[in-house]
RODO-500783 format. One record per residue (C-alpha): residue number from 0; z, x, y; residue in three letters. Coordinates in steps of 0.25 Angstrom, whole numbers, padded with zeros to 4 digits, always signed. Layout:
BEGIN
(NUM,(Z,X,Y),"Ala"),
...
END
This chain:
BEGIN
(0,(+0000,+0000,+0000),"Met"),
(1,(-0003,+0005,+0014),"Ser"),
(2,(+0009,+0010,+0022),"Asp"),
(3,(+0006,+0005,+0036),"Arg"),
(4,(+0018,+0010,+0042),"Tyr"),
(5,(+0015,+0024,+0038),"Ala"),
(6,(+0001,+0022,+0044),"Arg"),
(7,(+0007,+0016,+0057),"Leu"),
(8,(+0018,+0027,+0059),"Val"),
(9,(+0008,+0038,+0058),"Asn"),
(10,(-0004,+0033,+0065),"Ala"),
(11,(-0008,+0040,+0079),"Pro"),
(12,(+0000,+0035,+0091),"Gly"),
(13,(+0011,+0029,+0082),"Val"),
(14,(+0015,+0042,+0075),"Ala"),
(15,(+0022,+0048,+0086),"Gln"),
(16,(+0029,+0036,+0090),"Ile"),
(17,(+0034,+0034,+0075),"Ala"),
(18,(+0039,+0049,+0075),"Lys"),
(19,(+0047,+0046,+0088),"Gln"),
(20,(+0054,+0034,+0084),"Val"),
(21,(+0057,+0041,+0069),"Gly"),
(22,(+0048,+0032,+0060),"Leu"),
(23,(+0044,+0037,+0047),"Pro"),
(24,(+0030,+0042,+0046),"Gln"),
(25,(+0026,+0044,+0033),"Pro"),
(26,(+0017,+0055,+0030),"Val"),
(27,(+0005,+0053,+0021),"Lys"),
(28,(+0007,+0059,+0008),"Leu"),
(29,(-0002,+0069,+0001),"Asp"),
(30,(-0005,+0065,-0013),"Arg"),
(31,(-0012,+0071,-0025),"Arg"),
(32,(-0028,+0074,-0022),"Arg"),
(33,(-0037,+0078,-0033),"Pro"),
(34,(-0037,+0092,-0036),"Ser"),
(35,(-0028,+0094,-0024),"Gly"),
(36,(-0018,+0107,-0023),"Pro"),
(37,(-0004,+0105,-0028),"Val"),
(38,(+0000,+0110,-0014),"Val"),
(39,(-0009,+0109,-0002),"Ser"),
(40,(-0002,+0119,+0006),"Gly"),
(41,(+0008,+0131,+0005),"Arg"),
(42,(+0021,+0132,-0002),"Val"),
(43,(+0033,+0140,+0003),"Leu"),
(44,(+0042,+0143,-0007),"Ser"),
(45,(+0056,+0150,-0008),"Gly"),
(46,(+0069,+0152,-0016),"Ala"),
(47,(+0084,+0155,-0015),"Ala"),
(48,(+0088,+0167,-0020),"Pro"),
(49,(+0090,+0168,-0035),"Gly"),
(50,(+0081,+0156,-0038),"Gly"),
(51,(+0077,+0155,-0053),"Arg"),
(52,(+0064,+0147,-0049),"Leu"),
(53,(+0057,+0156,-0039),"Asp"),
(54,(+0048,+0162,-0049),"Arg"),
(55,(+0044,+0150,-0057),"Pro"),
(56,(+0042,+0143,-0043),"Leu"),
(57,(+0032,+0154,-0039),"Lys"),
(58,(+0025,+0153,-0053),"Ala"),
(59,(+0023,+0138,-0051),"Ala"),
(60,(+0019,+0139,-0036),"Leu"),
(61,(+0009,+0150,-0041),"Asp"),
(62,(+0003,+0140,-0051),"Ser"),
(63,(+0002,+0129,-0041),"Ile"),
(64,(-0004,+0138,-0032),"Gly"),
(65,(+0000,+0133,-0017),"Pro"),
(66,(-0001,+0144,-0006),"Glu"),
(67,(+0013,+0150,-0002),"Arg"),
(68,(+0018,+0147,+0012),"Ala"),
(69,(+0022,+0161,+0020),"Gly"),
(70,(+0033,+0161,+0030),"Ala"),
(71,(+0025,+0153,+0040),"Glu"),
(72,(+0016,+0141,+0040),"Gly"),
(73,(+0016,+0127,+0034),"Pro"),
(74,(+0020,+0124,+0019),"Ala"),
(75,(+0017,+0113,+0010),"Lys"),
(76,(+0028,+0115,+0000),"Ala"),
(77,(+0041,+0122,+0001),"Leu"),
(78,(+0048,+0125,-0012),"Val"),
(79,(+0061,+0133,-0013),"Phe"),
(80,(+0068,+0138,-0026),"Asp"),
(81,(+0084,+0135,-0023),"Ala"),
(82,(+0087,+0137,-0038),"Ser"),
(83,(+0094,+0151,-0033),"Gly"),
(84,(+0104,+0143,-0025),"Ile"),
(85,(+0118,+0144,-0033),"Ser"),
(86,(+0128,+0141,-0021),"Asp"),
(87,(+0129,+0131,-0010),"Ser"),
(88,(+0128,+0143,+0000),"Thr"),
(89,(+0115,+0146,-0005),"Glu"),
(90,(+0108,+0132,-0001),"Leu"),
(91,(+0105,+0138,+0012),"Val"),
(92,(+0093,+0144,+0005),"Glu"),
(93,(+0087,+0131,+0006),"Leu"),
(94,(+0089,+0131,+0022),"Gln"),
(95,(+0084,+0145,+0022),"Arg"),
(96,(+0070,+0141,+0015),"Phe"),
(97,(+0068,+0127,+0020),"Phe"),
(98,(+0072,+0128,+0035),"Tyr"),
(99,(+0060,+0137,+0039),"Pro"),
(100,(+0050,+0131,+0029),"Ala"),
(101,(+0053,+0115,+0030),"Val"),
(102,(+0046,+0115,+0042),"Gly"),
(103,(+0033,+0120,+0038),"Arg"),
(104,(+0032,+0110,+0027),"Leu"),
(105,(+0019,+0102,+0028),"Glu"),
(106,(+0017,+0087,+0028),"Arg"),
(107,(+0017,+0083,+0013),"Asn"),
(108,(+0025,+0095,+0010),"Gly"),
(109,(+0033,+0098,-0003),"Arg"),
(110,(+0047,+0104,-0004),"Val"),
(111,(+0053,+0108,-0017),"Ile"),
(112,(+0066,+0115,-0020),"Val"),
(113,(+0069,+0121,-0033),"Leu"),
(114,(+0083,+0122,-0040),"Gly"),
(115,(+0091,+0122,-0052),"Thr"),
(116,(+0098,+0109,-0058),"Pro"),
(117,(+0112,+0110,-0054),"Pro"),
(118,(+0118,+0108,-0068),"Ala"),
(119,(+0110,+0122,-0071),"Glu"),
(120,(+0114,+0129,-0058),"Ala"),
(121,(+0125,+0137,-0066),"Gly"),
(122,(+0137,+0136,-0056),"Ser"),
(123,(+0143,+0125,-0049),"Ile"),
(124,(+0140,+0131,-0036),"Arg"),
(125,(+0125,+0133,-0040),"Ala"),
(126,(+0124,+0118,-0045),"Ala"),
(127,(+0129,+0114,-0032),"Thr"),
(128,(+0118,+0121,-0024),"Ala"),
(129,(+0108,+0117,-0034),"Gln"),
(130,(+0113,+0102,-0032),"Arg"),
(131,(+0112,+0104,-0016),"Ala"),
(132,(+0097,+0107,-0017),"Leu"),
(133,(+0095,+0091,-0020),"Glu"),
(134,(+0101,+0086,-0007),"Gly"),
(135,(+0092,+0097,+0000),"Phe"),
(136,(+0079,+0094,-0006),"Thr"),
(137,(+0082,+0079,-0005),"Arg"),
(138,(+0085,+0080,+0010),"Ser"),
(139,(+0073,+0089,+0013),"Leu"),
(140,(+0064,+0080,+0007),"Gly"),
(141,(+0069,+0070,+0017),"Lys"),
(142,(+0067,+0079,+0028),"Glu"),
(143,(+0053,+0083,+0024),"Val"),
(144,(+0048,+0069,+0020),"Gly"),
(145,(+0042,+0064,+0034),"Gly"),
(146,(+0032,+0076,+0031),"Arg"),
(147,(+0028,+0069,+0018),"Gly"),
(148,(+0035,+0080,+0011),"Ala"),
(149,(+0044,+0080,-0001),"Thr"),
(150,(+0055,+0088,-0007),"Ala"),
(151,(+0060,+0090,-0021),"Gln"),
(152,(+0071,+0098,-0029),"Leu"),
(153,(+0067,+0104,-0042),"Val"),
(154,(+0077,+0108,-0051),"Leu"),
(155,(+0073,+0117,-0062),"Ala"),
(156,(+0082,+0119,-0074),"Ser"),
(157,(+0083,+0132,-0081),"Lys"),
(158,(+0071,+0134,-0091),"Gly"),
(159,(+0063,+0125,-0081),"Gly"),
(160,(+0059,+0136,-0072),"Glu"),
(161,(+0045,+0135,-0078),"Asp"),
(162,(+0043,+0120,-0076),"Gln"),
(163,(+0041,+0120,-0061),"Leu"),
(164,(+0027,+0120,-0059),"Glu"),
(165,(+0024,+0105,-0063),"Ser"),
(166,(+0034,+0100,-0054),"Thr"),
(167,(+0031,+0109,-0042),"Leu"),
(168,(+0016,+0105,-0043),"Arg"),
(169,(+0020,+0091,-0042),"Phe"),
(170,(+0031,+0092,-0031),"Leu"),
(171,(+0023,+0102,-0023),"Leu"),
(172,(+0010,+0093,-0024),"Ser"),
(173,(+0005,+0079,-0017),"Pro"),
(174,(+0008,+0073,-0031),"Arg"),
(175,(+0023,+0072,-0027),"Ser"),
(176,(+0020,+0065,-0013),"Ala"),
(177,(+0031,+0055,-0015),"Tyr"),
(178,(+0042,+0063,-0023),"Val"),
(179,(+0052,+0069,-0014),"Ser"),
(180,(+0067,+0071,-0014),"Gly"),
(181,(+0067,+0073,-0030),"Gln"),
(182,(+0075,+0082,-0039),"Val"),
(183,(+0066,+0086,-0051),"Ile"),
(184,(+0072,+0093,-0063),"Arg"),
(185,(+0064,+0103,-0071),"Ile"),
(186,(+0069,+0108,-0084),"Gly"),
(187,(+0063,+0116,-0096),"Lys"),
(188,(+0051,+0111,-0101),"Gly"),
(189,(+0050,+0102,-0113),"Val"),
(190,(+0038,+0107,-0117),"Ala"),
(191,(+0030,+0120,-0115),"Gln"),
(192,(+0022,+0120,-0102),"Leu"),
(193,(+0007,+0117,-0105),"Pro"),
(194,(-0005,+0122,-0098),"Lys"),
(195,(-0009,+0112,-0088),"Ile"),
(196,(-0020,+0107,-0079),"Asp"),
(197,(-0013,+0104,-0067),"Trp"),
(198,(-0024,+0095,-0062),"Glu"),
(199,(-0023,+0087,-0075),"Arg"),
(200,(-0010,+0090,-0081),"Pro"),
(201,(-0011,+0077,-0090),"Leu"),
(202,(-0024,+0080,-0096),"Glu"),
(203,(-0024,+0076,-0111),"Gly"),
(204,(-0011,+0069,-0109),"Lys"),
(205,(-0009,+0054,-0113),"Thr"),
(206,(-0001,+0045,-0103),"Ala"),
(207,(+0005,+0031,-0104),"Leu"),
(208,(+0008,+0024,-0091),"Val"),
(209,(+0014,+0010,-0092),"Thr"),
(210,(+0013,+0000,-0080),"Gly"),
(211,(+0000,+0006,-0077),"Ala"),
(212,(-0008,-0004,-0071),"Ser"),
(213,(-0005,-0002,-0056),"Arg"),
(214,(+0003,+0004,-0046),"Gly"),
(215,(+0011,+0016,-0050),"Ile"),
(216,(+0008,+0014,-0065),"Gly"),
(217,(-0008,+0015,-0062),"Ala"),
(218,(-0005,+0027,-0053),"Ala"),
(219,(+0003,+0034,-0064),"Ile"),
(220,(-0008,+0032,-0073),"Ala"),
(221,(-0019,+0037,-0063),"Glu"),
(222,(-0011,+0049,-0060),"Thr"),
(223,(-0009,+0053,-0074),"Leu"),
(224,(-0024,+0050,-0078),"Ala"),
(225,(-0027,+0059,-0065),"Ala"),
(226,(-0018,+0070,-0072),"Asp"),
(227,(-0027,+0069,-0085),"Gly"),
(228,(-0019,+0060,-0094),"Ala"),
(229,(-0025,+0049,-0102),"Ser"),
(230,(-0017,+0037,-0097),"Val"),
(231,(-0014,+0024,-0104),"Val"),
(232,(-0009,+0013,-0094),"Gly"),
(233,(+0000,+0002,-0100),"Leu"),
(234,(+0003,-0011,-0093),"Asp"),
(235,(+0006,-0026,-0096),"Ile"),
(236,(-0006,-0034,-0101),"Pro"),
(237,(-0006,-0042,-0088),"Gln"),
(238,(-0010,-0029,-0081),"Ala"),
(239,(-0021,-0025,-0089),"Ala"),
(240,(-0031,-0027,-0079),"Glu"),
(241,(-0025,-0018,-0070),"Glu"),
(242,(-0020,-0008,-0080),"Leu"),
(243,(-0035,-0007,-0086),"Gly"),
(244,(-0040,-0003,-0071),"Arg"),
(245,(-0030,+0008,-0070),"Val"),
(246,(-0032,+0014,-0084),"Thr"),
(247,(-0048,+0013,-0082),"Ala"),
(248,(-0048,+0021,-0069),"Glu"),
(249,(-0040,+0033,-0077),"Ile"),
(250,(-0047,+0032,-0090),"Asp"),
(251,(-0034,+0027,-0097),"Gly"),
(252,(-0030,+0017,-0107),"Asp"),
(253,(-0023,+0004,-0104),"Ala"),
(254,(-0011,-0002,-0113),"Ile"),
(255,(-0009,-0017,-0110),"Glu"),
(256,(+0006,-0019,-0115),"Leu"),
(257,(+0019,-0025,-0110),"Asp"),
(258,(+0029,-0013,-0113),"Ile"),
(259,(+0040,-0023,-0116),"Thr"),
(260,(+0034,-0029,-0127),"Val"),
(261,(+0041,-0025,-0141),"Pro"),
(262,(+0028,-0019,-0146),"Glu"),
(263,(+0025,-0010,-0133),"Ala"),
(264,(+0032,+0002,-0137),"Pro"),
(265,(+0025,+0002,-0151),"Gly"),
(266,(+0011,+0000,-0145),"Arg"),
(267,(+0012,+0011,-0135),"Ile"),
(268,(+0017,+0020,-0146),"Ala"),
(269,(+0005,+0016,-0154),"Glu"),
(270,(-0005,+0018,-0142),"Arg"),
(271,(+0000,+0032,-0141),"Phe"),
(272,(+0001,+0036,-0156),"Ala"),
(273,(-0006,+0049,-0153),"Asp"),
(274,(+0005,+0053,-0142),"Gly"),
(275,(+0007,+0052,-0128),"Ile"),
(276,(+0010,+0062,-0117),"Asp"),
(277,(+0015,+0054,-0105),"Val"),
(278,(+0022,+0040,-0105),"Val"),
(279,(+0024,+0034,-0090),"Val"),
(280,(+0034,+0022,-0090),"His"),
(281,(+0028,+0015,-0077),"Asn"),
(282,(+0029,+0001,-0081),"Ala"),
(283,(+0040,-0007,-0073),"Gly"),
(284,(+0043,-0020,-0066),"Val"),
(285,(+0053,-0025,-0055),"Thr"),
(286,(+0060,-0038,-0057),"Leu"),
(287,(+0070,-0037,-0046),"Asp"),
(288,(+0083,-0047,-0044),"Arg"),
(289,(+0096,-0044,-0041),"Thr"),
(290,(+0105,-0043,-0054),"Ile"),
(291,(+0111,-0056,-0051),"Ala"),
(292,(+0098,-0063,-0051),"Lys"),
(293,(+0093,-0055,-0063),"Met"),
(294,(+0090,-0063,-0076),"Pro"),
(295,(+0090,-0054,-0089),"Glu"),
(296,(+0076,-0057,-0092),"Glu"),
(297,(+0071,-0051,-0079),"Arg"),
(298,(+0081,-0039,-0081),"Trp"),
(299,(+0076,-0037,-0095),"Ser"),
(300,(+0061,-0038,-0092),"Lys"),
(301,(+0062,-0028,-0082),"Leu"),
(302,(+0070,-0018,-0090),"Met"),
(303,(+0060,-0020,-0102),"Glu"),
(304,(+0048,-0016,-0093),"Ile"),
(305,(+0055,-0004,-0085),"Asn"),
(306,(+0064,+0003,-0095),"Leu"),
(307,(+0066,-0003,-0109),"Ser"),
(308,(+0051,-0003,-0112),"Ser"),
(309,(+0051,+0012,-0108),"Glu"),
(310,(+0061,+0015,-0118),"Glu"),
(311,(+0055,+0009,-0129),"Arg"),
(312,(+0040,+0015,-0125),"Ile"),
(313,(+0047,+0029,-0125),"Asn"),
(314,(+0054,+0026,-0139),"Asp"),
(315,(+0041,+0022,-0146),"Ala"),
(316,(+0034,+0034,-0141),"Leu"),
(317,(+0045,+0044,-0144),"Leu"),
(318,(+0048,+0039,-0157),"Asp"),
(319,(+0034,+0040,-0161),"Ala"),
(320,(+0034,+0054,-0156),"Lys"),
(321,(+0022,+0050,-0147),"Leu"),
(322,(+0025,+0058,-0134),"Leu"),
(323,(+0018,+0070,-0135),"Arg"),
(324,(+0024,+0085,-0132),"Pro"),
(325,(+0027,+0087,-0117),"Asn"),
(326,(+0026,+0072,-0116),"Gly"),
(327,(+0031,+0064,-0104),"Arg"),
(328,(+0038,+0051,-0101),"Ile"),
(329,(+0039,+0046,-0087),"Val"),
(330,(+0047,+0034,-0082),"Gly"),
(331,(+0045,+0026,-0069),"Val"),
(332,(+0059,+0024,-0063),"Ser"),
(333,(+0061,+0019,-0048),"Ser"),
(334,(+0070,+0022,-0036),"Met"),
(335,(+0077,+0008,-0041),"Ala"),
(336,(+0082,+0015,-0052),"Gly"),
(337,(+0089,+0026,-0045),"Ile"),
(338,(+0094,+0019,-0033),"Ala"),
(339,(+0094,+0004,-0037),"Gly"),
(340,(+0088,-0008,-0030),"Asn"),
(341,(+0093,-0021,-0025),"Asn"),
(342,(+0087,-0031,-0035),"Gly"),
(343,(+0083,-0021,-0044),"Gln"),
(344,(+0094,-0021,-0054),"Thr"),
(345,(+0085,-0022,-0066),"Asn"),
(346,(+0073,-0012,-0060),"Tyr"),
(347,(+0083,-0001,-0056),"Ala"),
(348,(+0090,-0002,-0070),"Ala"),
(349,(+0077,+0000,-0076),"Ser"),
(350,(+0072,+0012,-0068),"Lys"),
(351,(+0086,+0018,-0069),"Ala"),
(352,(+0084,+0017,-0084),"Gly"),
(353,(+0071,+0024,-0083),"Val"),
(354,(+0079,+0035,-0076),"Ile"),
(355,(+0088,+0035,-0087),"Gly"),
(356,(+0078,+0036,-0098),"Met"),
(357,(+0072,+0048,-0092),"Val"),
(358,(+0086,+0055,-0091),"Glu"),
(359,(+0089,+0051,-0106),"Ala"),
(360,(+0076,+0054,-0112),"Met"),
(361,(+0073,+0067,-0104),"Ala"),
(362,(+0081,+0076,-0114),"Pro"),
(363,(+0076,+0069,-0126),"Glu"),
(364,(+0061,+0071,-0122),"Leu"),
(365,(+0063,+0085,-0119),"Ala"),
(366,(+0066,+0087,-0134),"Lys"),
(367,(+0052,+0082,-0138),"Ile"),
(368,(+0046,+0090,-0126),"Gly"),
(369,(+0043,+0077,-0117),"Ala"),
(370,(+0049,+0073,-0104),"Thr"),
(371,(+0053,+0060,-0096),"Ile"),
(372,(+0054,+0058,-0081),"Asn"),
(373,(+0053,+0047,-0071),"Ala"),
(374,(+0048,+0043,-0058),"Val"),
(375,(+0056,+0035,-0049),"Ala"),
(376,(+0047,+0028,-0038),"Pro"),
(377,(+0051,+0024,-0024),"Gly"),
(378,(+0043,+0015,-0015),"Phe"),
(379,(+0028,+0016,-0020),"Ile"),
(380,(+0017,+0009,-0013),"Glu"),
(381,(+0013,-0001,-0024),"Thr"),
(382,(+0010,-0016,-0025),"Lys"),
(383,(+0025,-0020,-0028),"Met"),
(384,(+0030,-0012,-0015),"Thr"),
(385,(+0018,-0018,-0006),"Ala"),
(386,(+0023,-0031,-0009),"Ala"),
(387,(+0037,-0028,-0004),"Met"),
(388,(+0041,-0034,+0010),"Pro"),
(389,(+0037,-0024,+0021),"Ile"),
(390,(+0052,-0021,+0024),"Gly"),
(391,(+0057,-0015,+0010),"Pro"),
(392,(+0042,-0009,+0009),"Arg"),
(393,(+0043,-0001,+0022),"Glu"),
(394,(+0058,+0003,+0018),"Ala"),
(395,(+0053,+0008,+0005),"Gly"),
(396,(+0042,+0016,+0011),"Arg"),
(397,(+0051,+0022,+0022),"Arg"),
(398,(+0064,+0025,+0014),"Met"),
(399,(+0059,+0039,+0008),"Ser"),
(400,(+0057,+0053,+0014),"Ser"),
(401,(+0042,+0050,+0015),"Leu"),
(402,(+0043,+0037,+0022),"Ser"),
(403,(+0032,+0030,+0013),"Gln"),
(404,(+0030,+0023,-0001),"Gly"),
(405,(+0024,+0032,-0012),"Gly"),
(406,(+0012,+0029,-0020),"Leu"),
(407,(+0010,+0026,-0035),"Pro"),
(408,(+0004,+0039,-0036),"Val"),
(409,(+0017,+0046,-0032),"Asp"),
(410,(+0023,+0041,-0044),"Val"),
(411,(+0012,+0043,-0052),"Ala"),
(412,(+0011,+0058,-0048),"Glu"),
(413,(+0026,+0060,-0051),"Thr"),
(414,(+0023,+0055,-0065),"Ile"),
(415,(+0011,+0064,-0068),"Ala"),
(416,(+0021,+0076,-0064),"Trp"),
(417,(+0030,+0072,-0074),"Phe"),
(418,(+0019,+0069,-0084),"Ala"),
(419,(+0012,+0082,-0083),"Ser"),
(420,(+0013,+0092,-0095),"Pro"),
(421,(+0018,+0103,-0086),"Ala"),
(422,(+0031,+0094,-0082),"Ser"),
(423,(+0038,+0099,-0094),"Thr"),
(424,(+0050,+0103,-0087),"Gly"),
(425,(+0052,+0089,-0080),"Val"),
(426,(+0060,+0080,-0088),"Asn"),
(427,(+0070,+0069,-0084),"Gly"),
(428,(+0066,+0068,-0070),"Asn"),
(429,(+0066,+0055,-0061),"Val"),
(430,(+0059,+0058,-0049),"Val"),
(431,(+0058,+0048,-0038),"Arg"),
(432,(+0044,+0046,-0032),"Val"),
(433,(+0049,+0039,-0019),"Cys"),
(434,(+0046,+0048,-0006),"Gly"),
(435,(+0062,+0052,-0007),"Gln"),
(436,(+0066,+0038,-0005),"Asn"),
(437,(+0079,+0036,+0002),"Leu"),
(438,(+0085,+0028,-0009),"Leu"),
(439,(+0090,+0034,-0022),"Gly"),
(440,(+0093,+0049,-0026),"Ala"),
END
């Protein structure tokens, strides 16, 4: 949907007035272009003394290939290895790097801070200092968001140092346009890192996307196909026409199936009897009412679609050992599952359940060389949000560091990063795609 407010406050003659009175002026976000560079500018990197990620960071940046920024001039990205900070007095290293550098950050720029999971820091003081990185990074994201820039904290476990590249490629690129203020954890890879074509990382892979007929689901199917996957889209029979159009455009296949019927898990397992690489649980509904007005059938219908059917499909695929080596399961949660929402007790419970599923399954899937992660979208421009009253709609758009709604492709690009065979160290994460919305953690 067109954002008329953004066009108005950035129009000639209006922009200066909007700036003077302090109105949000959303910057047009860069998004992926075919064959475009990962970083369309120079990268300035630095490290606190004693950092253990400096060498793997340099290796990853050498592979990605951006020009390195010098002591002066603009920078498209700022990357700082803070893993060497082991005491609160050493947090000043953040100020020493970013104080002269942040003013050089271009529009649509990227900020990445690297650290160590506090539990692995080695001492109480080191854990304290590493935990402080989260508050710093989230605050910096809010400071640079007015330029369309983003900031993230990447915590690399010991043993996960060689797993940086896939995540850096995503976070440095336009593909992460609507992801900001996130804490991403990278661990030891669940499988050996494969050789990969970064333009088509999913070449030769088979992916299932539920709820693929429109909106976010259609964008997921299209993005995974653009990355090389053979995509099978699934949706209810009532959406067959729309689903057929989506899958035809990407040369994919369609399954018309209600995932809540008893035979659904078996039919899906039968369809992928030769194995499957990526499963994206996107199908979901909202059936809003306050709990005082929520009949049991309304609660149960939503829970079946949004959560219980996903569990049964996972069980069917895993019990039959159909998820291939280095396979991926990706769930679609929601900001409501993190922060809650008035009138959405059923929906929020289901989406918090998706997060619980990720947390519980991650170590179990790691044992078989697979991963599970989830996205939690915020305000995304879809037909559903377009139908909202103007007040809540505008509030949803402006209540983020980027002062605008995201697009379905923003959710899809994040899922594609999770799905990449190179993201073998990314397991058990829930990443918000919300422009750093002011609600939630």
